[in-house]
Structures are given as structure tokens and as C-alpha cells.
C-alpha positions as CSV (number, residue, x, y, z in Angstrom):
1,M,-10.7,17.6,5.4
2,R,-12.4,16.4,2.2
3,L,-11.1,13.4,0.3
4,A,-12.4,11.6,-2.8
5,F,-12.0,7.9,-3.5
6,A,-12.5,5.9,-6.7
7,S,-11.9,2.1,-7.1
8,D,-12.3,-0.8,-9.4
9,M,-12.0,0.9,-12.8
10,H,-11.3,-2.6,-14.3
11,G,-10.1,-1.2,-17.6
12,N,-13.3,0.7,-18.2
13,L,-11.8,4.0,-19.5
14,P,-15.2,5.7,-20.5
15,A,-16.5,5.2,-17.0
16,F,-13.2,6.4,-15.4
17,E,-13.2,9.5,-17.5
18,A,-16.8,10.3,-16.6
19,V,-15.9,9.9,-12.9
20,L,-12.9,12.2,-13.3
21,A,-15.1,14.9,-14.8
22,E,-17.6,14.6,-12.0
23,L,-14.9,14.8,-9.3
24,D,-13.5,17.8,-11.1
25,R,-16.9,19.4,-10.9
26,R,-17.3,18.6,-7.2
27,G,-13.8,19.6,-6.2
28,P,-11.4,20.8,-5.0
29,F,-10.4,18.0,-2.6
30,D,-7.6,17.7,-0.1
31,G,-6.7,14.5,-1.9
32,I,-8.0,12.0,-4.4
33,Y,-7.1,8.3,-3.9
34,G,-7.4,5.1,-5.9
35,G,-8.8,2.0,-4.3
36,G,-7.2,-0.7,-6.5
37,D,-8.2,-2.9,-9.4
38,S,-7.7,-0.6,-12.3
39,V,-7.1,-3.6,-14.5
40,I,-8.7,-6.9,-15.7
41,N,-12.2,-7.6,-17.1
42,G,-12.0,-4.5,-19.3
43,L,-10.7,-3.3,-22.6
44,Y,-8.5,-0.4,-21.5
45,S,-6.5,-1.6,-18.5
46,A,-3.3,0.0,-19.8
47,E,-5.0,3.3,-20.4
48,C,-6.5,3.3,-16.9
49,V,-3.2,2.6,-15.3
50,Q,-1.5,5.3,-17.4
51,K,-4.1,7.8,-16.3
52,L,-3.5,7.0,-12.7
53,I,0.2,7.5,-13.2
54,D,-0.4,10.8,-15.0
55,L,-2.8,12.0,-12.4
56,G,-0.4,11.1,-9.6
57,W,-3.1,9.6,-7.4
58,P,-1.9,7.7,-4.4
59,C,-3.4,4.3,-4.7
60,V,-3.7,0.9,-2.9
61,R,-3.4,-2.4,-4.6
62,G,-6.3,-4.7,-5.5
63,N,-6.5,-8.4,-6.0
64,G,-6.8,-7.8,-9.8
65,D,-3.6,-5.7,-9.7
66,E,-1.8,-8.4,-7.9
67,W,-3.0,-11.0,-10.3
68,A,-2.0,-9.0,-13.4
69,V,1.5,-8.5,-11.9
70,A,1.7,-12.3,-11.1
71,C,0.7,-13.2,-14.7
72,A,3.2,-10.6,-16.2
73,T,6.1,-11.8,-14.1
74,G,5.4,-15.6,-14.2
75,T,4.8,-15.8,-10.4
76,T,1.2,-17.0,-10.5
77,A,2.0,-20.0,-8.4
78,D,2.9,-17.6,-5.5
79,A,-0.2,-15.5,-5.9
80,E,-2.4,-15.1,-2.9
81,L,-5.8,-16.6,-3.6
82,T,-9.0,-17.1,-1.8
83,A,-10.8,-20.5,-2.0
84,A,-13.2,-19.0,-4.6
85,E,-10.3,-17.7,-6.7
86,A,-8.5,-21.0,-6.5
87,A,-11.6,-22.8,-7.8
88,E,-11.6,-20.7,-11.0
89,L,-7.8,-20.6,-11.4
90,D,-7.8,-21.6,-15.1
91,A,-10.2,-18.8,-16.0
92,L,-8.2,-16.3,-13.9
93,L,-5.1,-17.2,-15.7
94,V,-6.7,-16.6,-19.1
95,R,-8.0,-13.2,-18.0
96,G,-4.8,-12.2,-16.2
97,R,-2.6,-13.1,-19.1
98,W,-4.8,-11.3,-21.6
99,T,-4.6,-8.2,-19.5
100,A,-0.8,-8.5,-18.7
101,D,0.0,-8.8,-22.4
102,R,-1.4,-5.3,-22.8
103,L,0.5,-3.6,-20.0
104,S,3.9,-2.0,-20.3
105,E,6.8,-2.6,-17.9
106,E,6.1,0.8,-16.4
107,H,2.5,-0.2,-15.7
108,I,3.5,-3.5,-14.1
109,A,6.1,-1.7,-11.9
110,F,3.4,0.8,-10.8
111,L,1.0,-1.9,-9.8
112,A,3.6,-4.0,-8.1
113,G,4.7,-1.0,-6.0
114,L,1.3,-0.2,-4.5
115,P,0.8,-0.5,-0.8
116,L,-2.0,-2.6,0.8
117,T,-3.5,0.3,2.8
118,R,-3.3,4.0,3.4
119,T,-4.4,5.9,6.6
120,F,-5.6,9.4,7.1
121,T,-6.2,11.5,10.2
122,G,-8.9,14.2,10.0
123,P,-9.1,17.5,11.9
124,S,-11.3,15.7,14.5
125,G,-8.3,13.4,15.3
126,R,-10.3,10.4,14.1
127,T,-8.6,8.1,11.6
128,L,-9.7,6.6,8.3
129,M,-8.1,3.6,6.5
130,L,-8.3,3.0,2.8
131,A,-8.0,-0.6,1.6
132,H,-9.1,-2.4,-1.5
133,A,-10.7,-5.4,0.2
134,T,-9.7,-5.7,3.9
135,P,-6.9,-4.3,6.1
136,W,-5.1,-7.6,5.8
137,S,-5.7,-8.8,2.3
138,A,-6.5,-7.5,-1.2
139,H,-8.5,-10.7,-1.8
140,D,-10.7,-11.4,1.2
141,V,-14.3,-10.3,1.0
142,I,-16.5,-8.2,3.3
143,R,-20.0,-8.1,1.7
144,H,-22.5,-5.4,2.2
145,N,-24.9,-7.9,4.0
146,D,-22.3,-9.7,6.1
147,P,-23.0,-9.8,9.9
148,D,-21.9,-6.8,11.8
149,D,-19.3,-8.9,13.7
150,I,-17.4,-9.3,10.5
151,K,-17.4,-5.6,9.8
152,R,-16.4,-4.8,13.4
153,E,-13.4,-7.2,13.1
154,A,-12.3,-5.4,10.0
155,L,-12.4,-2.1,11.9
156,D,-10.6,-3.6,14.8
157,R,-7.9,-4.9,12.6
158,A,-7.6,-1.6,10.8
159,G,-7.2,0.1,14.1
160,T,-9.0,3.2,12.8
161,D,-12.3,4.9,13.4
162,A,-13.4,4.4,9.8
163,L,-12.7,2.1,6.9
164,I,-13.4,2.7,3.2
165,Y,-12.9,0.0,0.6
166,G,-13.9,-1.3,-2.8
167,H,-13.6,-4.9,-4.1
168,I,-17.3,-6.0,-3.8
169,H,-18.6,-3.5,-6.4
170,H,-21.6,-2.8,-4.1
171,A,-21.8,0.7,-2.7
172,Y,-23.0,1.0,1.0
173,Q,-22.1,2.6,4.3
174,Q,-22.9,1.7,7.9
175,D,-22.3,3.1,11.3
176,L,-21.0,0.6,13.9
177,D,-20.7,1.6,17.6
178,G,-19.4,5.1,16.7
179,C,-17.2,3.9,13.9
180,A,-18.0,3.7,10.2
181,I,-17.4,1.3,7.3
182,C,-18.0,2.2,3.7
183,C,-17.7,0.5,0.3
184,M,-17.2,3.1,-2.3
185,G,-18.6,0.8,-5.0
186,A,-17.0,0.4,-8.4
187,V,-16.2,2.8,-11.2
188,G,-15.9,0.3,-14.0
189,L,-18.2,-2.7,-13.1
190,P,-20.8,-1.8,-10.4
191,N,-22.6,-4.9,-9.2
192,D,-25.4,-3.5,-7.0
193,G,-28.1,-3.3,-9.6
194,I,-27.3,0.3,-10.6
195,P,-25.4,0.5,-14.0
196,R,-23.8,3.8,-13.1
197,S,-20.2,4.3,-11.9
198,S,-19.8,4.8,-8.1
199,C,-17.2,6.7,-6.1
200,A,-17.2,8.3,-2.7
201,I,-16.3,11.5,-0.8
202,A,-15.2,11.3,2.8
203,T,-15.5,14.5,4.9
204,D,-14.3,15.3,8.4
205,E,-15.4,18.8,9.5
206,G,-14.0,18.3,13.0
207,D,-16.6,15.8,14.2
208,G,-15.5,12.6,12.5
209,W,-15.8,11.0,9.1
210,R,-18.9,11.1,7.0
211,F,-19.3,9.5,3.6
212,E,-21.2,10.4,0.4
213,H,-21.6,8.2,-2.6
214,V,-21.6,9.7,-6.0
215,R,-23.2,7.9,-9.0
216,V,-22.1,8.9,-12.4
217,E,-23.7,8.1,-15.8
218,Y,-21.6,7.3,-18.9
219,D,-22.4,5.6,-22.2
220,N,-22.3,2.1,-20.9
221,E,-24.2,0.7,-23.9
222,S,-21.5,1.8,-26.3
223,Y,-18.8,0.3,-24.1
224,A,-20.8,-3.0,-23.8
225,R,-20.9,-3.2,-27.6
226,E,-17.1,-2.6,-27.7
227,I,-16.6,-5.5,-25.3
228,E,-18.8,-7.8,-27.3
229,A,-16.9,-7.0,-30.5
230,S,-13.6,-7.8,-28.9
231,D,-11.6,-11.0,-28.1
232,M,-11.6,-10.2,-24.4
233,P,-12.1,-13.3,-22.2
234,R,-15.5,-13.4,-20.4
235,R,-16.8,-10.7,-22.7
236,E,-20.5,-11.8,-22.7
237,S,-20.8,-11.7,-18.9
238,V,-18.8,-8.5,-18.5
239,A,-20.9,-6.8,-21.2
240,Q,-24.1,-7.8,-19.3
241,L,-22.6,-6.4,-16.0
242,V,-21.8,-3.1,-17.8
243,R,-25.3,-2.9,-19.1
244,T,-27.3,-3.9,-16.0
245,G,-25.1,-3.4,-13.0
246,S,-25.8,-6.9,-12.0
247,A,-23.9,-10.1,-12.6
């Protein structure tokens, strides 16, 4: 079984299209899946959501997806927030509403209907969970350099042999006591010092899940200039992230 995963487009259509071309080159796959956060902090959120709909990718929901839906439906008071998100609530509202204003009712319904997780069983019988952030929340954070105990807890709560996620925009993978955890990185806004889109391929050839990261170049300078010329909130810091791969 060979599966591809791409997450955190964040409205960066040029990066998404480059990743699609690379996955097409590396295919075929038994399935391609979206890891959430196709929207917010990018110029082309609507176009990215529409492309996911047109492609028919099964996806999970991200914190940005939840936030865009909450802003579009006026339910922001009920939104699940971490302490860090609550501390920047006003800025989140501005970004969420700017994005929501550009999404159609179909896009909002698509994002609202996404599940939190998806689970796969490979030919080895070993299982793999896809989540945006954690098996229990689209918002909580598991960093690449967090203690192993935190990562083991995530695997325990997933109840699977492997876990793949996005959210932190930092590609890494790690073996833990015969299990595996992998962050696929980000398509739209990588934040691991490498200004190239990141996605991942998971393969089970009968002996368990293995992960491969794929880094994809695109014209990030042109996109950064587009951002700077727009009225998008937080455009200066997002343009820097696009250019450098570092916040």
C-alpha cells in the first residue's frame, strides 16, 4: 500500500499546484489525502478548497478550517482554542473573517464536514492514523523537538502503529518503540528553514509503515510579492515565511 499526504496549503495555490504535479509524477498511489488547513494566511483559500473538492481527496479538518467555518457562521465564541490562540484572538478574528469572506457556501460546508481523523490498515496489518494536529484535537501541538513521552501519548491515544500529521509546518519523522510518528510538513507555509513545499508518502510493503518526505520547489518569490501587494492581514510576516521557510 502506497499513500500520499499533503497538508497546510494555507491558500498558497502556486505551491499546491507544484505539489500536485510532483505527486502525479511519483504516482500512482492507492490514495491521496489532505491533512487540513487549506485556508487562512494565503491569497487563494477559495481556490485551494475548490481544488480539493474537484480532486475528491478525502481530508481531515485543521484548526484553520475550523476557524474559517466559525468566522463564516458567526460561531467564533464556541470555537475550540488553545491558550496561545486565545491570547491572539483579535488577530485571529481579522484573519479568519478576511478568509471567510472569500469562501463560498459550498466551501464552508466542505470544511465543516471534514472528520478529525482517518485510519488506514496496511497489508502488514499495522495501522496508520492521519490527523491534522493530534488524534484528539485539530489545535493542540506536538512539536518536532517535544519529549518522546508526548509523542508516545499521541500514538497511544491514536491506538495505531503509526501517526502522520501536519499543523507544525516542520517535517520530521521518528521511530518510537516499534511505532512511528511523522509530520508531513506544510505545502503552503513550511516553517522548518526550508522554503520548499513539503508532503509525504507512506508505504507498507507487508512489514509496517515507512515514510518519505518530498520537498517541492515553486516560485515562492513571485507569490511573496503578490502577498505584499495585497490587503491580506499579516501580509509582511507571511511573505517572509514564504521566502525563507522560517517565521
